[in-house]
C-alpha positions as CSV (number, residue, x, y, z in Angstrom):
1,X,-13.1,-16.2,-49.9
2,X,-16.3,-17.3,-51.3
3,X,-19.7,-16.8,-49.7
4,X,-23.0,-18.2,-50.8
5,X,-25.2,-15.8,-52.7
6,X,-28.9,-16.3,-52.6
7,X,-31.7,-15.0,-54.7
8,X,-34.4,-16.7,-52.6
9,X,-34.8,-19.6,-55.1
10,X,-31.2,-20.6,-55.8
11,X,-27.8,-20.2,-54.1
12,X,-24.6,-19.6,-56.0
13,X,-21.1,-18.8,-54.8
14,X,-19.4,-15.6,-55.8
15,X,-16.4,-13.5,-54.8
16,X,-17.8,-10.8,-52.4
17,X,-14.9,-8.4,-53.2
18,X,-15.5,-8.2,-57.0
19,X,-19.2,-9.1,-57.3
20,X,-21.4,-6.1,-57.8
21,X,-24.7,-7.9,-58.4
22,X,-27.6,-7.7,-56.0
23,X,-27.5,-10.1,-53.1
24,X,-30.4,-11.6,-51.2
25,X,-30.7,-11.6,-47.4
26,X,-32.9,-14.2,-45.9
27,X,-34.2,-13.1,-42.5
28,X,-36.6,-15.7,-41.0
29,X,-39.1,-16.5,-43.7
30,X,-38.6,-13.2,-45.6
31,X,-36.3,-12.7,-48.5
32,X,-35.2,-9.3,-49.6
33,X,-32.7,-8.1,-52.2
34,X,-29.8,-5.9,-51.0
35,X,-28.3,-3.3,-53.4
36,X,-24.6,-2.5,-53.4
37,X,-25.4,0.9,-51.8
38,X,-27.2,-0.9,-49.0
39,X,-24.3,-3.2,-48.5
40,X,-22.0,-0.2,-48.4
41,X,-24.2,1.5,-45.9
42,X,-24.2,-1.6,-43.7
43,X,-20.5,-1.9,-43.9
44,X,-20.1,1.8,-43.0
45,X,-22.4,1.2,-40.0
46,X,-20.3,-1.8,-38.9
47,X,-17.1,0.2,-39.4
48,X,-18.5,3.0,-37.3
49,X,-19.3,0.5,-34.6
50,X,-15.8,-0.9,-34.8
51,X,-14.4,2.6,-34.5
52,X,-16.6,3.4,-31.5
53,X,-15.7,0.2,-29.9
54,X,-12.0,0.8,-30.5
55,X,-12.3,4.4,-29.1
56,X,-14.1,3.1,-26.1
57,X,-11.5,0.4,-25.5
58,X,-8.7,3.0,-25.9
59,X,-10.5,5.3,-23.4
60,X,-11.0,2.4,-21.0
61,X,-7.3,1.5,-21.3
62,X,-6.3,5.1,-20.6
63,X,-8.5,5.1,-17.5
64,X,-7.0,1.8,-16.4
65,X,-3.5,3.2,-17.0
66,X,-4.3,6.3,-14.9
67,X,-5.7,4.1,-12.1
68,X,-2.6,1.9,-12.2
69,X,-0.4,5.0,-12.1
70,X,-2.3,6.3,-9.1
71,X,-1.9,2.9,-7.4
72,X,1.8,2.8,-8.2
73,X,2.3,6.3,-6.9
74,X,0.5,5.4,-3.7
75,X,2.6,2.3,-3.3
76,X,5.8,4.3,-3.8
77,X,4.6,6.9,-1.2
78,X,3.9,4.1,1.2
79,X,7.3,2.6,0.7
80,X,8.9,6.0,1.4
81,X,6.8,6.4,4.5
82,X,7.8,2.9,5.7
83,X,11.4,3.8,5.1
84,X,11.0,6.9,7.2
85,X,9.3,4.9,10.0
86,X,12.1,2.4,9.9
87,X,14.6,5.2,10.4
88,X,12.6,6.6,13.2
89,X,12.3,3.2,14.9
90,X,16.0,2.7,14.5
91,X,16.6,6.1,16.3
92,X,14.1,5.1,19.0
93,X,15.9,1.8,19.5
94,X,19.2,3.7,19.9
95,X,17.5,6.1,22.4
96,X,16.1,3.1,24.3
97,X,19.5,1.5,24.5
98,X,21.0,4.7,25.8
99,X,18.2,5.1,28.3
100,X,18.8,1.6,29.5
101,X,22.5,2.3,29.9
102,X,21.6,5.5,31.8
103,X,19.2,3.6,34.1
104,X,21.8,1.0,34.7
105,X,24.4,3.7,35.7
106,X,21.8,5.4,37.9
107,X,20.9,2.1,39.6
108,X,24.6,1.5,40.2
109,X,25.0,5.0,41.7
110,X,21.9,4.4,43.9
111,X,23.4,1.1,45.1
112,X,26.7,2.9,46.0
113,X,24.7,5.7,47.7
114,X,22.7,3.1,49.7
115,X,26.0,1.5,50.8
116,X,27.4,4.8,51.8
117,X,24.2,5.7,53.6
118,X,24.4,2.4,55.5
119,X,28.0,3.1,56.5
120,X,27.2,6.7,57.5
121,X,24.2,5.3,59.5
122,X,26.4,2.8,61.3
123,X,29.0,5.5,62.0
124,X,26.3,7.9,63.2
125,X,24.9,5.2,65.5
126,X,28.4,4.6,66.9
127,X,28.9,8.3,67.4
128,X,25.5,8.7,69.1
129,X,26.2,5.7,71.4
130,X,29.6,7.1,72.2
131,X,28.1,10.5,72.9
132,X,25.4,9.0,75.1
133,X,28.0,7.0,77.0
134,X,30.1,10.1,77.4
135,X,27.1,12.0,78.7
136,X,26.3,9.2,81.2
137,X,29.8,9.1,82.4
138,X,29.9,12.8,83.0
139,X,26.6,12.6,84.8
140,X,27.7,9.8,86.9
141,X,31.2,11.2,87.4
142,X,30.1,14.7,87.9
143,X,27.5,13.8,90.4
């Protein structure tokens, strides 16, 4: 890779990995020479920035992983709760079916009881009428 090298009056190309001569940096209208030590210091600062950025990215990724794990755990717990609720609802459905069967049997028994009560009432009415008739006959016959 070749980069232009400037000494403020002329620009020449050199290999930045093997060249140890002074380089010029043009900033706006100023021109200043940069020594190899300054270049090395600058590269060290840039490397530190890269390292800090990498550490920050790694920390952020860990935090995101932790948050994702929390979300996954919460989702698993909710799924387990829903499974328990499904079991409970299935049990309630069974209980409701049994209750409906019991109510149907109870209703059938009440219907039978009502029929028996009607029969007993009719028999009682006949017996009372017969008793009243007997009492009248005795009153009329005994008088």
